C-alpha positions in Angstrom: 44.2 134.5 102.9 43.9 130.3 103.8 43.3 129.7 100.0 47.2 130.8 99.6 48.5 128.3 102.0 47.1 125.6 100.4 49.0 123.7 98.0 48.5 120.1 97.3 49.1 118.0 94.7 46.4 115.0 95.1 43.5 114.3 97.4 43.1 111.7 100.5 41.1 108.9 99.8 39.2 106.8 101.4 40.9 105.0 104.7 44.2 107.2 103.9 46.6 107.6 106.4 47.8 111.3 105.4 50.8 111.6 107.6 52.6 109.6 110.7 55.8 111.2 112.0 55.6 108.8 115.3 58.6 106.9 114.1 60.7 109.9 113.3 60.5 109.6 109.7 57.0 110.4 107.3 55.2 107.2 106.4 52.6 106.9 103.9 50.4 108.9 101.6 53.4 109.1 99.6 51.8 111.5 96.9 52.7 114.0 99.3 48.9 115.6 99.3 49.5 117.4 102.6 51.1 121.1 103.2 52.5 121.9 106.4 54.3 125.0 107.7 57.0 123.3 109.7 58.0 120.1 111.5 59.6 119.4 114.8 61.8 116.1 115.7 62.3 116.1 119.4 64.4 113.2 120.7 63.4 111.1 123.9 63.8 113.6 127.1 63.6 116.6 124.7 60.8 118.4 125.8 57.7 115.7 125.4 59.8 114.0 122.7 56.7 114.5 120.2 57.6 114.5 116.5 55.3 116.0 113.7 53.7 119.1 112.3 54.4 121.9 114.5 51.2 124.0 115.3 52.1 127.5 116.9 51.2 130.8 116.7 52.0 130.6 112.6 51.3 126.9 112.2 49.2 125.1 110.0 48.6 122.2 108.1 46.3 121.4 104.9 44.8 118.6 102.7 42.2 118.3 100.2 40.2 114.8 100.8 38.1 112.6 98.7 34.2 113.9 98.5 32.9 111.5 101.2 31.9 111.7 104.8 34.2 110.6 107.4 36.1 110.6 110.6 39.3 112.9 111.1 41.1 111.3 113.3 44.1 113.7 114.9 47.0 112.4 117.4 48.7 115.5 118.9 49.4 117.2 122.0 51.6 119.8 124.1 55.1 120.1 122.8 56.7 120.6 126.5 54.6 120.5 129.4 51.6 119.2 130.5 49.2 122.5 129.7 46.2 121.4 127.9 45.9 121.8 124.0 43.4 121.7 121.3 42.8 121.8 117.7 40.4 124.1 115.9 39.4 122.2 111.9 38.0 124.5 109.0 37.0 123.5 105.8 35.4 124.4 102.9 34.2 122.8 99.3 36.5 124.7 97.2 39.8 126.7 97.7 37.9 130.0 98.2 38.8 131.4 101.7 35.8 133.1 101.8 33.6 129.6 102.3 36.1 128.5 105.2 34.2 127.4 108.0 34.8 126.2 111.6 34.0 122.4 111.3 35.0 122.0 114.9 37.2 122.3 117.9 38.6 118.7 119.6 38.4 118.2 123.1 41.8 119.6 124.8 44.7 117.1 126.2 47.1 117.4 128.3 49.5 114.3 126.5 49.5 112.4 123.1 46.5 111.2 122.6 43.6 111.0 119.2 40.6 113.0 119.4 37.9 112.9 116.4 36.2 115.5 114.0 33.6 114.8 111.6 33.6 115.6 108.1 31.1 115.9 105.5 31.2 114.7 101.4 31.5 118.7 101.0 33.9 119.2 103.1 36.8 118.5 100.8 39.4 121.0 102.1 40.5 121.2 105.1 42.7 123.4 107.2 43.6 122.7 110.8 45.3 125.0 113.3 45.8 125.1 117.3 42.7 126.4 119.6 44.9 127.4 122.7 47.7 129.6 123.3 50.2 126.3 123.3 52.8 124.8 120.8 51.1 121.9 120.1 52.8 118.8 117.8 50.2 117.3 115.5 51.9 113.7 114.9 49.5 111.5 113.2 46.4 112.8 110.7 44.0 109.7 109.7 40.8 110.2 107.7 38.2 107.1 107.4 35.3 107.1 105.1 31.9 106.2 106.6 29.4 107.1 109.0 30.3 107.7 113.0 28.4 109.2 115.6 29.3 112.4 117.0 32.4 112.5 119.5 31.4 112.1 123.1 31.2 115.5 125.2 34.7 116.7 126.1 35.7 115.9 129.8 37.1 119.2 131.4 40.6 118.8 132.5 41.3 120.2 136.1 44.3 122.6 136.3 47.5 121.1 137.6 48.4 124.9 138.8 47.3 126.0 142.6 45.0 129.4 141.1 44.5 131.8 143.7 40.7 132.3 144.5 38.8 135.1 146.6 37.8 132.6 149.6 41.3 130.7 149.5 42.8 129.6 152.9 46.2 131.1 154.2 46.7 129.0 157.2 49.0 126.6 155.4 50.7 129.5 154.0 54.2 131.2 154.3 53.3 133.8 156.9 54.4 136.7 154.9 52.4 135.6 151.9 48.9 134.5 153.7 49.5 138.5 155.3 49.8 139.9 151.6 47.0 137.3 150.4 44.6 138.6 153.4 44.8 142.5 152.6 44.6 141.7 148.9 41.3 140.1 149.5 40.4 142.6 152.1 41.1 145.1 149.2 39.1 143.0 146.4 36.0 142.9 149.0 36.2 146.8 149.6 38.2 147.2 152.6 41.6 148.9 152.7 43.0 149.8 149.5 46.1 150.6 150.5 48.5 147.9 151.1 51.9 148.6 152.4 54.7 145.5 152.7 57.5 145.8 154.6 60.9 144.3 153.1 60.6 140.3 152.8 60.0 137.4 150.6 56.1 137.2 150.2 56.3 133.6 148.7 53.2 132.5 147.0 54.9 128.9 146.1 53.4 127.1 143.2 50.0 129.5 143.3 49.1 131.4 140.3 46.9 134.5 139.0 46.7 135.9 142.4 44.6 138.8 141.3 43.7 142.1 142.1 39.8 142.7 141.4 39.1 146.0 142.8 39.5 149.5 141.6 42.0 151.9 143.2 44.0 149.4 145.0 47.7 150.3 145.7 50.4 148.0 146.7 53.5 150.2 148.2 56.3 147.9 149.4 59.6 149.5 151.4 61.9 149.2 148.4 62.1 147.8 144.9 65.0 145.2 146.1 63.9 144.0 149.3 60.2 143.3 148.9 59.4 140.4 146.9 56.4 138.7 145.9 57.4 135.5 144.2 55.4 132.5 142.9 57.2 129.5 141.0 54.9 127.2 139.4 55.8 123.8 137.9 57.6 124.4 134.5 55.7 121.4 133.1 52.5 124.3 132.9 54.0 126.7 131.5 51.5 129.4 130.1 50.8 132.8 129.1 47.2 132.8 130.8 48.1 130.9 133.9 51.6 131.5 135.3 51.0 134.6 136.2 52.6 136.0 139.8 50.0 139.0 139.9 47.3 139.9 137.6 45.2 142.9 137.5 42.0 141.4 136.4 39.8 143.1 133.7 38.2 146.3 134.1 39.9 147.6 137.1 41.2 150.6 136.9 43.7 152.8 138.6 46.3 149.9 140.0 49.4 151.3 141.6 52.7 149.4 142.2 55.3 151.1 143.9 58.5 149.8 145.2 58.8 146.0 145.1 59.9 143.1 143.0 57.2 140.4 141.2 59.3 137.5 140.3 58.2 134.5 138.4 60.7 132.0 139.8 59.2 129.2 136.8 62.5 127.1 136.1 62.8 128.1 132.7 66.2 127.1 131.6 65.1 123.1 132.5 64.0 123.3 129.2 65.3 127.1 128.1 61.3 127.1 127.3 58.9 128.3 129.2 56.0 131.4 129.7 56.1 132.5 133.4 54.5 135.7 133.5 55.2 138.2 136.4 52.3 140.8 136.1 49.8 140.2 133.9 47.5 143.4 132.8 43.8 143.5 131.5 43.2 146.7 133.7 43.8 150.3 132.7 45.2 153.1 134.3 48.2 151.2 136.1 50.6 153.0 137.2 54.4 151.2 138.2 56.6 153.4 139.8 60.0 151.6 141.1 59.1 147.9 140.2 61.0 145.5 139.6 59.4 142.4 137.3 61.9 139.4 136.9 61.2 136.7 134.8 62.3 135.2 131.2 59.4 134.6 128.6 56.6 137.1 128.5 57.5 138.5 132.1 54.6 142.0 131.5 51.8 141.0 129.2 49.7 143.8 128.8 46.3 142.2 127.8 43.8 144.7 127.4 42.9 146.8 124.0 42.7 150.4 124.6 44.1 150.1 128.1 46.9 152.7 129.4 49.8 151.7 131.3 52.8 153.4 132.7 55.9 152.9 134.3 58.9 155.2 135.4 62.2 154.1 137.3 61.4 150.5 136.7 63.0 147.0 135.6 61.9 144.3 133.3 64.0 141.2 133.1 63.8 138.5 130.8 64.8 136.7 127.3 61.7 135.7 124.7 59.0 138.6 124.2 59.2 139.5 127.9 57.1 143.0 126.9 54.3 142.0 124.9 50.8 142.7 124.5 48.7 145.4 123.4 47.4 148.8 124.9 49.1 152.1 125.0 52.0 151.3 127.5 54.9 154.3 128.2 57.9 153.3 129.9 59.9 156.0 131.0 63.7 155.6 132.7 63.7 151.9 133.0 66.1 149.4 132.6 65.8 146.3 130.2 67.7 143.4 131.1 68.2 140.9 128.9 68.6 137.3 130.7 70.4 134.7 128.9 68.9 132.9 126.4 69.5 129.2 127.2 71.6 127.1 129.8 74.5 127.5 127.3 74.5 131.2 126.9 73.3 131.1 123.0 70.5 132.1 121.3 69.1 135.4 120.6 66.3 137.8 123.0 63.4 139.4 121.8 62.5 142.6 124.5 59.0 143.1 123.1 56.2 141.7 121.0 53.6 144.0 120.2 49.9 142.8 119.6 48.8 146.6 119.6 45.1 147.1 118.4 44.4 149.0 115.3 43.4 151.9 117.6 46.5 151.8 120.3 50.0 153.5 120.5 51.4 150.4 121.3 54.4 150.3 123.8 56.8 153.5 123.7 59.8 153.6 125.5 61.6 157.0 126.6 65.2 157.1 128.1 65.4 153.7 128.7 68.7 151.4 129.7 69.3 148.3 127.6 71.5 145.6 129.4 71.9 142.1 128.1 73.8 139.1 129.2 72.6 137.6 125.9 74.8 138.0 122.9 71.9 138.9 120.0 69.5 141.1 121.3 66.0 141.9 118.9 64.7 145.3 120.1 61.3 143.6 119.4 58.9 141.5 116.6 55.4 141.5 115.4 52.8 139.3 117.4 49.6 140.0 116.0 47.1 142.9 115.2 49.0 146.4 114.4 52.2 145.6 116.0 53.3 149.2 117.4 56.8 150.1 119.2 59.3 153.0 119.3 62.4 153.5 121.4 63.3 156.6 121.9 66.9 158.4 123.4 67.7 154.9 124.5 71.1 153.8 125.9 72.7 150.5 125.9 74.9 149.7 128.4 77.4 146.6 127.8 78.2 146.4 131.5 76.7 142.6 132.0 78.5 141.7 128.3 78.6 143.0 124.6 75.9 142.4 122.9 74.4 143.0 118.9 71.5 144.0 117.8 72.0 142.5 114.4 71.8 138.9 113.4 71.0 136.8 110.1 67.1 137.0 111.1 67.8 140.6 113.3 67.7 143.8 111.9 67.7 145.7 115.4 64.3 144.2 114.9 63.0 140.4 114.3 62.3 140.3 110.5 59.8 137.6 110.6 56.8 138.1 112.1 54.5 135.6 114.1 50.7 136.4 113.3 51.1 140.0 111.7 53.3 142.5 109.9 54.6 145.4 112.0 52.6 148.7 111.6 54.9 150.7 112.9 58.5 150.2 114.5 61.0 153.0 115.2 63.8 154.0 117.1 65.3 157.4 117.6 69.1 158.4 118.7 70.0 155.2 120.7 73.1 155.9 122.6 76.1 154.3 124.2 77.0 154.3 127.7 79.2 157.7 126.8 76.3 159.7 125.4 77.3 158.8 121.5 74.4 158.1 119.0 75.0 154.8 117.9 72.0 154.1 115.6 72.2 154.3 112.3 71.4 156.8 110.0 68.7 154.4 108.2 67.6 151.1 108.9 65.5 149.9 106.3 63.6 146.4 107.1 61.9 144.4 105.1 59.7 142.3 107.3 58.1 139.3 106.2 55.4 136.9 106.9 53.4 134.2 104.8 54.4 135.3 101.6 53.7 138.6 102.3 56.2 141.4 103.0 56.0 144.9 104.6 59.3 147.3 104.5 59.8 150.1 106.2 62.8 152.6 107.7 62.8 152.5 111.3 64.9 155.4 112.0 63.2 158.3 113.5 64.2 161.8 112.6 63.2 164.7 114.8 62.2 167.8 113.1 64.8 170.5 112.2 62.9 173.1 114.0 62.8 171.2 117.1 64.9 172.6 120.0 68.0 170.9 121.2 66.2 170.6 124.7 63.5 168.9 122.4 66.0 166.5 121.1 67.4 165.1 124.8 
């Protein structure tokens, strides 16, 4: 697969600067000996103001160097915020994808910096991607022939986001938050598993990754609207794996959440971008009833292949991929609320981003309602692995604003994949507010990714002998 992406026309040579976007205009190497997926050109004051090759979930660049040993110098940084990012470099003696191997991973950087990787004379075909789940901009690539010492060991970067830990102090916290944290610490240590929270705001401030670490913990609020567990991490440190308000730790079974709101109040609209997870579930057999999850991007993240999760009479709010991940997740009678994609109100939302494992059933929505402040909404897009998602008997509610499931890039589902083509996307009997079926009879979509495609009819039909009560 890697070989099919490389389309160079010349070799990088000794002391050859391959590419430099620092002035906003590509310079040097006029022979175009570099291939890449896409570029960005952010002006000063926009995100981090970087210019160069965009390395996101599907981003890459590649080139062929001269058959000499030397040092590869990569200048890169996170596109927005200060979350650490790093690059991984693969190489091969020829273009055969099966011969590529990992040469090395750069140190993490939280701003524009130069890192080095040594390449041997035989490592001629070079392929670079990001290593972290962080959109990265590669501004400059340089290869210098010669003998160089190994790069110095990486110094770990301290996380700028306060993270939950079992021994943390609570005396400086908001009283409600301190009560909740102490009760959770006790449950994690083997104490009372039932945590009852009366109505009120349990404000964790910038604290992230407050963790449920024991089996069978129940958090029972007084009401969905009145009991609110909230955090607000700094928008500069947005992240899918460092921002979560509440996290269910790996291996944890049987968590119950009822009658409460979990809110990640990260300032998404500062940059019209930023992952702020409300619930990160790495456990299994999780049940949520009458729970509201408030956020924007990646609001709910199911992160356990083979895990099972159940939502009933819940609300989930967001903009981009606000229900994402893997496992078997069943949503019954839930409200899926699409917030504005940007401050201006322009843009499109995507409800789901499935990364289901091979044996996972993926996301199943039964009897749910979609309401939107965004004018264009996608039912979902394919993330990774074997994406699967089905909407059954969905109701479209236009009370918050009219919206469409169609655009140049959306045919009820997003046509462009991220890291995989969909395994199965389906929709059955989507209705308007009056109960009239509005889904088309057929919807044949050709999904595309990196020169590959997959065509499927996303409209499902019931067997003719299925009783009407079975069709809802």
